[in-house]
N, C-alpha and C positions, 0 to 999 in steps of 0.2 A: 477354435475360432469363436468369437463372440460378436456376431453381426448385429445384435440388438443394442450394443453399447455405442454411444455417440460421443464424439469429441466436438465441442462447440468452440468455434474460433472467437476469441475475445479481442485480440490485438494482432496487428501485422508488423509491429515494430521489431527491430532486431533484438531488443531486450525481452520481447514476448515470444511469439511463435512466428515462423515463416512458412507459408505453404509453398509447395513446389511450383505452383502456377505463378507465383510472384518472381521466380527466378528465370522464367522463359525469355525475358527481355535482355538477359545478360549475354555475354560473348559466347558461352557454350550452351548448346541445346540440351534439353532433358528428354528422357525417354517419352515417346508419345508426342513430342512437339515437332513441328515441321521445319522450322528454319535451322539450317546448318546440321552438322553432325558432331557428336561429342568427340573430343580429341582422342581419347583412349578409354575404352570400356572394358575394364578388367573385372573378373569375378574375384571377390575378396575371400580370404580364408576365414571361415567362421570359427571363432574360439570356442572350445568345448570346456565344460566344467571338468576339472577344477582349475582351469587357467587363472592365474592371479589377476590378470587384467579385468576380469569380470567383477572383482570386489573393490576396485580402485575408484576413487572419486573423479568425476569428469570435470573438465574445464569449460567454463562458459564461453560461448562464441561471441566475440566482440565485433566481428566484421565478416560479411559474406564475401569471401575471396574466391578466385577461380579454383583454388585447391579445395575449398569447402564445397563448391558446386560439383567438382569432380568426385569428391567423396560421396556426396548424396547420390549422384548418378550411379556410381559403382555399388553403393549399398542397395539401390533399387534393383539393379541387375542381379546382384547376389541373392536378395530376398526372393525374387521371382524364380531364379534358377533352382532354389531349394524349396519352392512351394510354400514360402512363409507368408504370414499375414502381418508381421511386425519384425523390426530389426533395430537394434540400438548400436551406436558407434562402438561402444566397448566390445560388442560381440564380434566386431571385425578388427579389434586391436587398437582402436582409436579412442583416446580418453577425451572425447568431445561430447557436449550435450546436444546430440542429434538423435532423433528417432524417425523411422519410416513406419507408417501404419497404412495398411490396406483398408480404405474406406469404400465400401461397396466394391467397385471393380478398379478403383483408381488409387495408386500409391500416393500418399501425402507425406511430405517431409516437415518435421517440426523442429525448430531450433530453439534451444533454451526453454523447453516446455515446463510449465509449473501448474500443478493442479490447484485450482482456487475454490472449486465447488464440486461436490459430489451429491447425487440424488440419494435420498434415503431408500428408494426402491432398489432392490438388488436382483441379480440373476445368477444362476449357477450354470456353467457350461464347461465342457471338456476343452482343455487347452494344452498345447505343446509349446516347446521352445527349441529353437534351432541350436542353442548351446547345450541342450539336454536331449540328444537324439533318442527317438523311440520311447520317450516318457510322456504320457498324457495323463493329466489329473483334472478332476472337477474343481473348478475355482469359482469362488463367490466374489462378485464384483458389483460396484455401483452400476445401475443401468445407464445413467448419464453422467458425464464428466465434463466440467468446464475448465479449460486451460487458458493461460495467458503466456 
């Protein structure tokens, strides 16, 4: 876990990123929101290395549909169940450009994220990955990252 790393929101357009909070006004509710109840909250299977889906290129999301919202909901539930701090769609077998990141105590969904700027300052912290169970390594990363 790297709590000192920050993601800076640059855009809320579908071509950029979409935060989970922006989806709350839609037909289905998200975890933590009060209106309505999600239609079906399943825990997804986490793909483990060397599953080939983990090496495939993901498709850009062109529209936030109820199916995309449902996938985001289920990814959040899955990440929380496995005590993760991040989860990408390929890790649950979906070749879509979606990631869930735990920022402080709140999961945030990013759609079509693209890193556009990284700080020169770095930090090293021990990290794990749900697709590589029981493997923890010290990873050097930029302290701040700006995405669009």
